[in-house]
C-alpha positions in Angstrom: 154.6 112.0 276.8 157.7 110.5 277.9 157.3 107.3 280.0 159.3 104.8 282.0 158.3 101.4 283.2 160.4 99.7 285.8 159.7 96.0 285.9 158.8 94.4 282.6 157.0 91.4 283.7 153.4 90.8 282.9 151.8 94.0 284.1 154.8 96.3 282.8 155.3 95.0 279.2 151.4 94.9 278.6 151.0 98.4 280.1 154.4 99.7 278.3 153.2 98.1 274.8 149.8 99.7 274.8 151.1 103.3 275.9 153.6 103.1 273.1 151.0 102.1 270.7 149.0 105.4 271.2 152.0 107.5 270.7 154.0 107.9 274.2 157.6 107.4 274.1 158.2 104.5 276.4 161.4 103.2 278.1 161.2 99.6 279.7 163.8 99.0 282.5 164.4 95.7 284.1 167.4 94.0 285.8 167.1 90.8 283.9 169.5 91.4 281.0 168.5 88.1 279.3 165.0 89.4 279.3 165.8 92.7 277.8 168.3 91.1 275.0 165.5 88.7 274.2 162.8 91.5 274.0 165.2 93.4 271.7 165.3 90.1 269.4 161.3 89.9 269.5 161.1 87.2 272.0 158.3 87.7 274.3 158.7 86.2 277.7 154.9 85.4 278.0 152.0 84.3 276.2 149.3 86.9 275.8 147.0 87.2 272.7 148.1 90.5 270.8 150.9 91.4 272.9 153.9 90.2 270.5 152.8 92.3 267.6 152.2 95.3 269.8 155.8 95.0 271.4 157.7 94.1 268.1 155.8 97.0 266.1 156.5 99.5 268.6 160.2 98.5 269.2 160.7 98.4 265.5 159.4 102.2 265.2 161.4 103.4 268.2 158.6 104.2 270.7 159.5 101.1 272.8 163.0 101.0 274.2 164.2 98.1 276.4 167.3 98.8 278.8 169.0 97.6 282.0 170.2 101.1 282.8 168.2 102.6 285.5 169.6 106.0 285.5 168.7 106.2 281.5 165.4 105.0 282.5 164.7 107.6 285.4 166.2 110.5 283.3 163.9 109.6 280.2 160.6 109.5 282.0 158.5 112.4 283.4 156.1 109.7 284.4 157.6 106.8 285.8 155.8 103.3 286.5 156.7 100.9 289.1 155.5 97.4 287.9 157.6 95.1 289.7 156.5 91.9 291.3 155.3 91.9 294.9 155.5 87.9 296.0 153.9 86.7 299.0 156.2 86.5 301.9 156.3 83.5 304.2 153.5 85.0 306.4 151.4 85.9 303.3 152.2 89.6 303.3 153.2 91.2 300.1 156.9 91.6 299.7 157.7 95.1 299.1 161.5 95.0 298.7 161.5 95.2 294.7 159.2 98.2 294.8 161.2 100.0 297.5 164.3 99.1 295.7 162.8 101.0 292.5 161.9 103.8 294.7 165.3 104.1 295.6 166.8 103.9 292.4 164.3 106.6 291.4 165.2 109.0 293.9 169.3 108.5 293.2 168.7 109.4 289.6 166.0 112.1 289.4 166.9 115.3 287.5 163.6 117.0 287.2 159.8 116.7 288.4 158.5 113.3 288.2 155.1 111.5 288.5 155.8 108.2 290.4 152.9 105.7 289.7 152.6 102.6 291.9 151.3 100.1 289.2 152.2 97.0 291.3 149.6 95.4 293.4 150.6 96.8 296.9 148.9 97.0 300.4 147.4 99.9 301.7 150.2 102.4 302.9 152.7 101.4 300.4 152.5 104.9 298.8 153.6 106.3 302.0 156.6 104.0 302.1 157.6 104.9 298.5 157.2 108.6 299.5 159.3 108.3 302.5 161.8 106.4 300.8 162.3 108.9 298.0 162.3 111.8 300.4 164.8 110.3 302.7 167.4 110.1 299.7 166.5 113.4 298.2 166.9 115.1 301.6 170.4 114.0 302.1 171.4 115.5 298.6 171.7 119.3 298.2 171.4 119.1 294.3 168.3 117.1 294.6 166.4 118.1 297.9 164.4 120.8 296.0 163.1 118.4 293.0 159.4 118.0 293.1 157.8 114.5 292.9 154.5 113.2 293.2 153.7 109.4 294.3 150.2 108.1 292.7 148.4 104.7 293.1 147.2 103.6 289.8 146.5 99.7 290.1 145.9 97.4 287.3 142.7 95.4 286.5 144.2 93.3 283.6 143.0 89.7 283.1 145.5 87.3 281.9 144.4 86.1 278.5 142.8 89.5 277.5 145.0 91.7 279.1 145.9 93.9 276.0 142.1 94.5 275.5 141.7 95.4 279.0 144.5 97.9 278.9 143.3 99.4 275.5 139.8 99.5 276.7 139.7 99.6 280.3 136.4 99.5 282.4 137.7 101.8 284.8 141.0 104.0 285.6 141.5 104.1 289.2 143.9 107.0 290.2 144.7 107.6 293.8 146.0 111.3 294.3 144.8 114.7 295.6 147.0 116.6 293.4 145.0 118.7 290.8 148.2 118.8 288.7 148.7 115.0 288.8 145.0 114.7 287.9 145.5 116.8 284.8 148.6 114.8 283.8 147.0 111.4 284.4 144.0 112.6 282.2 146.5 113.5 279.6 148.4 110.3 279.9 145.1 108.1 279.5 143.3 110.3 277.1 143.5 108.0 274.2 141.6 105.1 276.5 139.2 107.6 277.9 137.2 108.9 274.9 133.9 107.1 274.7 133.0 108.0 278.3 134.8 109.1 281.4 136.3 106.0 282.8 138.7 108.0 285.3 138.0 107.5 289.0 140.1 109.8 291.3 140.3 109.2 295.0 142.7 109.2 298.0 145.7 107.1 297.8 144.8 104.4 300.4 141.4 104.0 299.0 142.8 103.2 295.6 145.5 100.7 297.1 142.5 98.9 298.8 140.4 99.0 295.5 142.6 96.4 293.8 142.5 94.1 296.5 138.9 94.4 296.9 137.9 93.6 293.5 140.3 90.5 293.3 139.2 89.2 296.5 135.7 89.8 295.4 135.9 87.9 292.2 137.9 85.1 294.5 134.9 85.0 296.9 132.4 84.5 294.1 134.4 81.3 292.8 134.9 79.9 296.1 131.0 80.3 296.9 130.3 78.6 293.7 132.6 75.7 294.5 131.2 75.4 297.8 127.7 75.2 296.2 128.8 72.6 293.7 130.0 70.4 296.4 126.8 70.6 298.1 124.9 70.0 294.9 126.7 66.8 294.6 125.7 65.4 298.1 121.9 66.7 297.3 121.7 65.2 293.7 121.4 68.7 292.0 122.8 69.7 289.0 125.2 73.0 289.8 124.8 74.0 286.1 121.0 74.3 286.6 121.8 76.3 289.8 124.1 78.5 287.8 121.8 79.5 285.3 118.8 80.0 287.8 121.0 82.7 289.8 123.1 84.2 287.0 119.7 85.4 285.6 119.3 87.6 288.5 121.1 91.0 287.5 122.1 91.6 290.9 124.4 88.4 290.5 125.0 88.0 287.0 126.9 85.3 285.2 130.6 86.5 285.8 132.7 84.4 287.9 130.1 81.9 289.0 131.3 78.8 287.3 132.3 76.0 289.6 135.5 74.3 288.9 138.7 72.8 290.5 139.9 76.1 291.9 141.2 79.3 291.0 145.0 80.0 290.7 147.3 82.3 288.8 149.4 85.3 290.1 146.6 87.2 291.5 143.9 85.8 293.3 145.8 83.6 295.8 148.4 86.0 296.6 145.8 89.1 296.9 143.6 87.3 299.4 146.5 86.2 301.4 147.7 89.6 301.5 144.4 91.2 302.4 143.9 88.8 305.3 147.5 89.7 306.5 146.8 93.4 306.2 143.7 92.9 308.1 145.4 91.1 311.0 148.0 93.8 311.2 145.4 96.4 312.0 143.8 94.0 314.5 140.8 92.7 312.3 140.0 89.0 311.5 138.8 88.6 308.2 137.1 85.4 308.6 135.2 85.7 305.1 138.4 86.0 303.1 140.0 83.3 305.4 137.1 81.1 304.2 137.6 81.7 300.8 141.1 80.8 300.9 140.2 77.4 302.7 137.7 76.5 300.1 139.9 77.3 297.1 142.8 75.2 298.8 140.3 72.3 299.5 138.7 72.8 296.0 142.0 72.0 294.3 141.9 68.4 296.0 138.6 67.8 294.0 140.2 66.0 291.2 142.6 64.0 293.1 139.8 62.9 295.5 137.6 61.7 292.3 140.5 59.8 290.8 141.0 58.2 294.3 137.3 57.2 294.4 137.1 55.7 291.1 140.3 53.9 291.5 139.7 52.6 294.8 142.8 54.6 296.1 145.1 53.0 293.8 146.5 54.6 290.8 149.7 53.1 290.7 150.8 52.3 287.3 147.7 54.1 285.9 148.2 56.4 282.9 146.4 59.8 283.0 145.9 61.9 280.3 145.5 65.9 281.3 144.3 68.3 279.0 145.1 71.8 280.3 148.2 73.1 282.6 147.7 76.8 282.7 145.6 78.1 285.5 143.2 79.6 282.8 143.0 79.6 279.0 144.9 82.1 276.8 147.8 82.3 279.0 151.0 80.0 279.8 151.0 80.8 283.4 151.0 78.0 285.7 151.4 79.9 289.1 149.2 78.2 291.7 147.3 76.2 288.8 145.1 73.4 289.9 146.8 71.3 287.3 150.0 71.4 289.5 148.1 70.0 292.6 146.9 67.1 290.2 150.3 66.4 288.8 151.9 66.0 292.1 149.2 63.9 293.5 149.5 61.3 290.5 153.3 61.3 290.4 153.6 60.9 294.2 151.1 57.8 294.0 153.1 56.1 291.2 150.6 57.0 288.3 151.9 58.3 284.9 150.8 61.5 283.2 150.6 62.4 279.4 150.0 66.3 279.4 149.0 68.6 276.8 148.4 72.4 276.8 148.0 74.8 273.7 150.5 77.3 275.3 151.9 76.2 278.6 154.2 73.1 277.5 157.3 75.2 277.8 156.5 76.5 281.4 155.4 72.9 282.4 158.7 71.6 281.2 160.7 74.2 283.0 158.9 73.3 286.4 158.9 69.5 285.8 162.0 68.9 283.9 162.9 66.2 286.2 160.0 64.2 286.4 160.3 60.8 284.7 156.6 59.8 284.8 155.3 63.0 283.2 155.1 62.8 279.4 154.4 65.9 277.4 152.3 65.1 274.3 152.6 67.1 271.0 148.7 67.0 270.6 145.6 66.7 272.9 145.1 63.3 270.7 148.3 62.0 271.5 147.8 62.6 275.1 145.0 60.2 275.2 146.8 57.1 273.9 146.5 53.9 276.1 145.6 56.2 279.0 143.1 55.1 281.8 141.3 58.3 281.8 141.2 61.8 280.5 141.4 64.7 283.2 140.7 68.1 282.1 142.1 71.0 284.1 141.8 73.9 281.9 138.7 75.2 279.7 140.7 76.0 276.7 138.4 76.3 273.4 140.2 73.4 271.7 138.9 71.2 274.4 135.2 72.2 274.1 133.9 70.2 271.4 136.0 66.8 271.0 135.4 63.9 269.0 134.0 61.5 271.9 134.0 58.4 269.4 137.8 59.0 268.9 138.4 59.7 272.7 136.7 56.4 273.6 138.9 54.5 271.2 142.1 55.8 272.5 141.4 55.4 276.2 141.7 52.0 277.9 138.3 52.8 279.6 135.9 55.6 278.7 136.4 57.6 281.8 136.4 61.5 282.1 137.1 63.9 285.0 136.1 67.1 283.9 137.4 69.9 286.2 135.8 72.7 284.1 132.2 71.2 283.3 132.7 71.4 279.8 130.3 68.4 278.6 126.9 67.4 278.6 126.6 64.6 281.4 123.5 62.9 279.6 125.2 62.8 276.4 128.3 61.1 277.6 126.1 58.7 279.6 124.4 57.8 276.7 127.7 57.3 274.7 128.7 54.7 277.6 131.1 57.2 279.4 131.6 57.5 283.1 131.8 61.3 283.6 132.8 63.1 286.7 132.5 66.9 287.0 132.2 69.6 289.5 128.8 69.5 291.3 127.0 67.4 288.4 129.2 64.4 287.8 128.6 60.7 288.8 125.8 61.7 291.6 124.0 63.4 288.8 124.3 61.2 285.9 123.3 58.1 287.7 119.9 59.4 289.2 
């Protein structure tokens, strides 16, 4: 099938690469000429396991084309994905200007029947806006007004760090349409990913749009719930890790997304929770639970700064902190809304110095904090420790999970670890002479 993807960001590039891998001919269109030229040279703008190989192999064999020419893209694709960003507006609502801009572009260059797929995360009712935008342009052009088109909602459910795998082996494929013709074409499009059992779920467009927000907000709710319990466990002298095992064994709850920590981040959860809160308010409904989820997460990102203040008696001036992990989660270089950023800004504002290390996010961190004098980027996790007053862990990368604790103690000025991801055994560290702060099981637990 001939496919075009508008917006070669995280979702668009992964989707395009995977579709080309199974044999579809895919055009990738983006207004960023530098990005397009870099992709042609094999330079991938994001880190995602397995993505570079897919992109470069399929570009080499001609099934993946990169262009800044929108007309070429529209006229190539019988199926066109809209995968541009929907950043939060000042009021928390999703900004649809890029989605509607692509809709206008498609309408201006259409030459035959098209299936237009909203892949971007968009509020309920966006498909209607895309449809109206295209209709208004086509109706004013005698040559185009009789062209048939279909607007479809097909939200993505990719996890950063495993996006290629999620795209290759989706848990479900949600399609919002009531057209039997579109259903047939969508089955044909996704047939290579739908062989073991039928993963396609067809529904009305508005339900499909809401499903994406509902999924992300449910996961964000689980995280905030566990962080709330972790804070309570500290005050009660309980260990949240024991609680987690206890409730996770209940199959109605399960172990997914019940790991307490220093807050969630990334490009999806914070934005989508805010957007659904705004959508609710626009129809006169107060989403109290979602508002609480957001408030708990904002508060949780202050947890590590609070622990630092507690340990150093509210004086971290001239202290040196080794930070392990800058990305909002492992296996990505994405630092959008990452808890590490709250910590970094707190330390720098209060006169401390940072020696930071992340396996993949160093380039992104340097871009964000290029002008910060007291932020040093270390070449390795070991280098970050040298002469530091404490180690702080913000991201649960595999390389951090089984360190040499004796070597850490030798490099640090004092054996203090602030663990925002509960990676280690408190009793073991206590026996080794460490002061160990974690989330819901830290100092209040090991001193019992």
